[in-house]
C-alpha positions, 0 to 999 in steps of 0.5 A, spaced: 407 177 559 407 178 551 406 186 552 413 186 553 416 183 549 412 189 543 414 197 542 408 199 542 408 205 535 405 210 533 410 214 528 404 218 525 405 224 523 398 228 524 396 225 530 393 229 535 395 230 543 389 228 545 389 221 540 397 221 543 394 221 550 389 216 548 395 212 545 399 212 551 393 210 556 393 204 552 400 202 553 399 203 560 393 200 560 398 193 558 404 195 561 408 195 555 416 193 554 416 201 552 412 206 547 416 209 540 414 215 539 416 221 534 420 226 538 415 231 538 410 228 545 417 225 548 415 229 554 408 228 554 409 221 554 414 222 560 409 224 564 403 220 562 408 212 563 410 217 569 408 211 574 409 205 570 416 202 568 415 202 560 420 205 556 420 211 552 423 210 544 425 215 539 427 216 531 434 219 529 435 220 521 426 217 519 425 214 515 430 214 509 437 215 514 440 220 510 441 224 514 449 226 515 452 223 522 453 230 525 444 231 525 444 224 528 448 225 534 444 231 535 438 229 533 440 223 538 442 228 545 436 232 544 432 226 544 437 224 550 435 230 554 427 229 554 426 224 556 428 218 551 430 211 553 431 209 547 433 212 540 432 208 534 437 210 528 435 209 521 442 207 518 444 210 511 442 205 506 446 209 500 452 207 505 451 201 506 449 198 498 456 202 496 460 198 502 463 204 505 463 199 512 467 204 516 463 210 514 456 206 517 460 204 523 464 211 524 456 214 524 453 208 529 459 209 534 459 216 535 451 215 535 452 210 541 457 214 545 451 220 544 447 216 547 451 212 553 448 207 556 442 207 553 439 202 548 440 204 541 437 201 535 440 201 529 434 200 523 436 197 516 430 195 511 431 188 510 426 188 504 430 193 500 437 188 502 440 183 499 442 178 503 450 178 505 448 187 505 443 184 511 449 180 513 454 186 513 449 190 516 449 187 522 455 186 523 457 193 523 452 195 527 454 189 532 461 192 532 460 198 532 456 198 540 449 197 538 445 195 542 439 192 537 438 191 529 431 193 528 428 189 520 425 195 518 423 204 519 415 200 516 416 203 509 418 197 507 417 191 510 418 184 509 410 181 508 411 174 510 413 169 516 419 166 512 422 173 510 422 175 518 425 169 520 431 169 513 432 175 517 432 173 524 437 166 521 441 171 517 443 176 523 444 171 529 449 168 525 453 174 522 452 178 529 451 172 535 450 178 540 445 183 537 439 183 540 433 183 533 426 187 533 422 185 527 417 191 526 412 192 520 406 188 518 405 185 525 398 186 526 395 180 530 396 175 535 399 169 530 404 172 526 406 176 532 408 169 535 411 166 530 416 171 529 418 171 537 418 164 536 422 164 530 428 168 534 426 175 534 427 178 541 422 184 541 418 185 535 414 194 534 406 194 531 403 199 531 397 194 532 400 192 540 395 194 543 389 190 539 395 183 539 394 184 546 388 183 548 386 177 543 391 175 546 388 175 551 381 173 549 384 167 548 387 165 554 381 167 558 376 163 553 381 156 552 382 156 560 381 148 561 377 146 566 378 140 570 372 136 571 370 133 578 372 127 581 365 123 584 367 116 588 364 111 586 361 106 592 368 100 592 365 092 592 
């Protein structure tokens, strides 16, 4: 089912509680793999999604990633205590640009330790990086124990399928064990299908509900009905 491959996302910093409830009810209706929401609404999500298998994801060091390591570790612990199942940590891209891989790896390792057996995603901004930087970011994330590398916060996103497939190919080549999530600009079924076919393990999208609804409409309206068989008289 397509919804099980989508992390339905709403990180709007001005969303009201009523709007978040509506978002979570939509997620519940279609049974997405996870919702990705701000720390503010984790408790609400735990309540509304209690009788589902939907995971709750939230963010650390979002969206710039330049907080110090101790702050990210503390944020991660607090999110886990609130009930988050998946943590998305934004990588410090200044360290990546300066090739300070030891600092990057140390930070990811410490956050993963804080997260424990929950899922840790490391978020980069692939649109702002050279290919060798993407490869090194992926290697550092895998080496440090991250479960997933995610290509974008959504603020600086690849805007073409070829860019996304290039990112997927680079990550698979240099960090073959890590899972890949593609996020940003995926707002229709066709694009979602292309990214998943291109090798992504999951996609993140603010338009997850619309994508799955469109997919269901296509499935229902393109069913091939067999013609009835009529047997004529044999001579």
